[in-house]
C-alpha positions in Angstrom: 12.1 2.6 28.9 12.4 -0.8 30.6 8.7 -1.7 30.7 7.0 -3.1 27.6 5.4 -0.2 25.8 1.7 0.1 25.4 2.2 2.5 22.5 4.8 2.7 19.8 5.2 6.1 18.2 6.5 5.7 14.6 7.9 8.9 13.0 9.4 8.8 9.5 11.4 11.6 8.1 13.3 12.6 5.0 14.7 16.1 4.2 12.7 17.7 7.1 15.6 19.6 8.6 13.4 22.8 9.0 10.6 20.9 10.8 12.0 17.8 12.4 12.9 19.2 15.8 9.4 20.5 16.4 8.0 17.0 15.4 10.4 15.2 17.8 9.8 17.6 20.6 6.0 17.2 20.3 6.4 13.4 20.9 8.8 13.8 23.8 6.3 16.3 25.4 3.6 13.5 25.6 2.5 12.8 29.1 1.1 9.3 29.7 0.5 6.9 32.6 2.0 4.1 30.5 5.4 3.5 28.9 5.7 4.3 25.2 8.5 3.7 22.7 9.6 6.2 20.1 11.1 5.0 16.8 12.4 7.5 14.2 13.0 6.1 10.7 15.3 8.4 8.8 15.7 7.9 5.0 19.3 9.3 4.4 18.4 12.9 4.0 20.6 15.3 2.2 19.7 18.4 4.2 21.0 17.5 7.7 17.9 15.8 9.0 19.8 12.6 10.0 22.3 14.6 12.0 19.5 16.4 13.9 17.7 13.2 14.9 21.1 11.6 15.9 21.8 14.6 18.1 18.3 14.6 19.7 18.6 10.8 20.3 21.9 11.4 22.1 20.4 14.2 24.2 17.5 11.9 25.2 19.1 8.5 26.0 16.7 5.6 26.2 13.8 7.6 24.8 14.4 7.5 21.0 15.3 4.5 18.8 16.7 5.3 15.4 16.2 3.2 12.2 18.6 4.7 9.7 18.1 3.7 6.1 19.9 4.0 2.8 18.2 5.7 -0.2 19.0 2.6 -2.2 16.2 0.8 -0.3 13.6 3.5 -1.2 10.4 2.5 -2.9 9.3 4.9 -5.6 6.0 5.7 -7.4 6.1 7.2 -10.9 9.7 8.2 -10.4 9.2 9.9 -7.0 10.4 8.6 -3.7 7.6 7.6 -1.3 9.3 6.6 2.0 7.3 3.4 1.9 10.3 1.2 3.0 11.0 3.5 5.9 7.4 3.5 6.9 7.0 -0.3 6.8 10.2 -1.0 8.6 9.1 1.2 11.5 5.8 -0.6 11.7 7.5 -3.9 11.7 9.9 -2.8 14.5 7.0 -1.7 16.7 6.5 -3.5 20.1 3.5 -1.6 21.4 -0.1 -2.8 21.5 -1.0 0.4 19.6 0.9 2.4 17.0 0.7 6.2 16.5 2.2 7.6 13.4 3.7 11.0 12.6 5.6 12.5 9.6 8.7 14.6 10.3 7.1 17.7 8.9 4.0 17.5 11.1 3.6 17.8 14.9 1.3 17.1 17.8 -0.2 20.0 19.7 -1.7 18.3 22.8 0.6 16.5 25.3 -2.4 14.2 26.2 -2.9 13.0 22.7 -1.3 9.5 23.2 -3.1 9.0 26.5 -6.5 9.9 25.1 -6.2 7.7 22.1 -4.9 4.7 24.0 -7.6 5.1 26.6 -10.2 5.1 23.8 -8.8 1.9 22.1 -8.5 0.2 25.5 -12.1 0.9 26.3 -13.6 0.2 22.9 -12.3 -3.1 21.5 -14.6 -2.8 18.5 -12.4 0.0 17.1 -9.4 -0.9 15.0 -8.3 2.7 14.5 -8.9 6.0 16.2 -8.2 9.6 15.0 -8.9 13.2 15.9 -9.1 16.6 14.3 -6.1 18.6 13.3 -5.0 22.1 12.3 -3.5 22.7 8.9 -0.4 25.0 8.7 1.9 26.2 6.1 5.7 26.0 6.0 6.0 28.8 8.5 3.5 27.2 10.9 0.8 29.7 10.2 -2.8 28.4 10.2 -4.4 27.8 6.9 -8.1 28.1 6.2 -9.1 24.9 4.5 -12.3 22.9 4.3 -12.7 20.4 7.1 -11.6 16.8 6.3 -14.1 15.6 8.9 -17.3 17.5 8.2 -19.5 15.4 10.4 -18.8 14.7 14.1 -19.9 11.4 15.6 -18.2 8.8 17.8 -17.3 6.3 15.1 -17.1 5.8 11.3 -17.2 2.7 9.1 -14.9 1.4 6.4 -17.6 2.1 3.8 -17.7 5.7 4.9 -13.9 5.9 4.7 -13.9 4.5 1.2 -16.6 7.0 0.2 -14.3 9.8 1.6 -16.9 11.1 4.0 -14.1 11.7 6.4 -10.3 11.7 5.8 -8.0 11.5 8.9 -4.5 12.9 8.3 -1.6 10.6 9.2 -0.6 12.7 12.2 -4.0 11.9 13.9 -3.9 8.1 13.6 -3.5 5.4 16.2 -4.2 1.8 15.4 -4.0 -1.7 16.9 -0.8 -3.6 16.1 -1.1 -7.1 14.8 -4.4 -6.9 13.0 -2.7 -8.3 9.9 0.3 -10.6 9.5 2.4 -8.5 7.2 1.9 -5.9 4.4 0.6 -7.5 1.2 2.5 -7.2 -2.0 0.0 -4.8 -3.6 0.5 -2.4 -0.8 4.0 -1.5 -2.0 2.6 -0.6 -5.5 0.1 2.0 -4.1 0.8 5.7 -4.6 0.2 6.4 -0.9 0.8 4.4 2.2 -1.5 5.6 5.0 -4.8 5.2 3.1 -4.4 1.5 2.2 -3.1 0.8 5.7 -6.3 2.2 7.2 -8.3 0.0 4.9 -6.4 -3.1 5.9 -6.8 -2.3 9.6 -10.5 -1.4 9.2 -11.2 -4.9 8.0 -11.1 -5.7 11.7 -13.0 -2.9 13.3 -14.3 0.7 13.0 -12.7 4.1 13.3 -13.2 5.8 16.7 -13.2 9.6 16.6 -12.1 12.1 19.2 -13.6 15.5 18.3 -10.6 17.6 19.5 -7.6 19.2 17.7 -4.5 17.5 18.8 -2.1 17.8 15.9 -1.0 20.1 13.0 -0.7 18.8 9.5 1.8 20.9 7.4 1.3 21.7 3.7 4.5 22.8 2.0 6.2 22.4 -1.4 8.4 19.6 -0.2 5.6 17.4 0.9 4.9 14.1 -0.8 1.3 14.9 -1.7 2.1 18.5 -2.7 4.0 17.4 -5.7 6.4 20.3 -5.5 3.7 23.1 -5.4 3.1 25.5 -2.5 -0.3 25.8 -0.9 -0.9 29.1 -2.8 0.1 27.6 -6.1 -2.5 24.8 -5.8 -5.2 27.5 -5.7 -4.1 28.9 -9.0 -5.5 27.3 -12.2 -2.3 27.1 -14.2 -1.1 24.5 -16.6 1.3 23.1 -14.1 -1.4 23.0 -11.4 -3.8 21.2 -13.8 -1.1 18.7 -14.8 -0.3 17.9 -11.2 -4.0 17.8 -10.2 -4.5 15.2 -13.0 -1.7 13.2 -11.5 -3.4 13.3 -8.1 -6.7 12.0 -9.5 -4.9 9.3 -11.4 -3.1 8.2 -8.3 -6.4 8.0 -6.4 -8.0 5.9 -9.2 -5.0 3.5 -9.2 -5.2 3.2 -5.5 -8.8 2.2 -5.6 -8.1 -0.3 -8.4 -5.8 -2.1 -5.9 -8.3 -1.8 -3.1 -11.0 -3.2 -5.4 -8.9 -6.3 -6.0 -8.2 -6.6 -2.3 -11.7 -6.0 -0.9 -13.7 -8.1 -3.4 -17.4 -7.6 -3.9 -18.5 -6.4 -0.5 -17.4 -2.8 -1.1 -17.5 -2.8 -4.9 -20.3 -0.3 -5.3 -18.6 2.5 -3.4 -15.2 1.6 -4.7 -16.3 1.6 -8.3 -18.3 4.8 -7.9 -15.2 6.6 -6.5 -13.0 5.2 -9.3 -15.4 6.7 -11.8 -15.4 10.0 -10.0 -11.6 10.1 -9.9 -11.4 9.2 -13.6 -13.9 12.0 -14.5 -12.0 14.5 -12.4 -8.8 13.6 -14.2 -10.6 13.9 -17.5 -11.7 17.5 -16.6 -8.0 18.4 -16.0 -7.0 16.9 -19.4 -9.8 18.7 -21.1 -8.7 22.0 -19.7 -5.2 21.2 -20.9 -6.4 20.3 -24.4 -5.3 16.6 -24.2 -8.4 14.9 -25.7 -6.7 11.5 -26.1 -6.3 11.5 -22.3 -9.8 12.7 -21.8 -11.2 9.7 -23.8 -8.9 7.3 -21.9 -10.2 8.6 -18.5 -13.8 8.6 -19.6 -13.5 5.0 -20.7 -12.1 4.1 -17.3 -15.1 5.8 -15.8 -17.5 4.0 -18.0 -15.9 0.6 -17.1 -16.1 1.3 -13.4 -19.7 2.5 -13.6 -21.0 -0.4 -15.8 -21.9 -2.7 -12.9 -22.9 0.1 -10.5 -24.9 2.6 -12.5 -25.3 1.7 -16.2 -27.0 5.0 -17.0 -23.9 6.9 -15.8 -21.7 4.5 -17.8 -23.7 5.3 -20.9 -23.3 9.0 -20.2 -19.5 8.6 -20.0 -19.5 6.8 -23.3 -21.5 9.7 -24.8 -19.0 12.2 -23.5 -16.2 10.2 -25.2 -18.0 10.7 -28.5 -18.5 14.4 -27.8 -14.8 14.8 -26.9 -13.9 14.3 -30.6 -15.3 17.8 -31.1 -12.7 20.1 -29.7 -14.2 22.8 -27.4 -12.7 26.1 -26.3 -9.9 25.8 -23.8 -11.0 26.1 -20.2 -14.5 24.7 -20.8 -15.2 22.0 -18.2 -16.8 18.7 -18.8 -20.6 18.8 -18.6 
């Protein structure tokens, strides 16, 4: 595309050979009145994903730009690869006024998605980010029945509502304004996830616009970063493995909010600390089910510290639970 793009599509992929063609084709199927560029960041997959995107780029000359990385540049979290370097390099390479992001195992379902989101951001300069609804599918593309991540429909949402998890847009639904911040801060690379803190950084400069239409599909499968190696059906089973991995999820969310607390300062502290306490207590419940009472006490102490300047009564309750945890209950009994 010779004209300067209005939108950059940033797709990152690693070991998505089973899904990547559908993701790429969903981008190429977009119909817009403006030029857009399409950047694919590939993280040296071992399953043939790189060869697939190279072939598709050759078949679509001038429509796909490849950023091919080495696994040596990967940024990990708790010993697991995150794709953070791949993600950041794609964002840095973008030339569009707006950036839409997509993972290689997800796909878009509406060929007007880019047009509608760009139109919204063009008409509403007070929005830093916009998003829409999505379906959730399994590894075979079959629809899954899951609770809505956007339970309330309204034209826009605030950063405070986002931090409170009153809505949670999936990556495949996001478009945001490029250039709202100079570069990624150092703490960003230490976070367990990349899209959530990026939304927070962007939302320092405006709200979240919402289009109440399904225009993408988010895929849940065992190879996904947030799935931690479990299939969708296995997450529904209360097994030891599931509880251990659920505890890791809650811990990751608490750590993420600790970084956000340091970044945001006092303005959003009440909601940030309240969520930190909730995450710590949820992790404690998992450890209690597992019989790990040392970890239960550690988590409850984290909760009490977070609650101390928000709700002292809840902080006192957490301290009382620490004392009660020295009396070992029956396995499977949840925290009161």
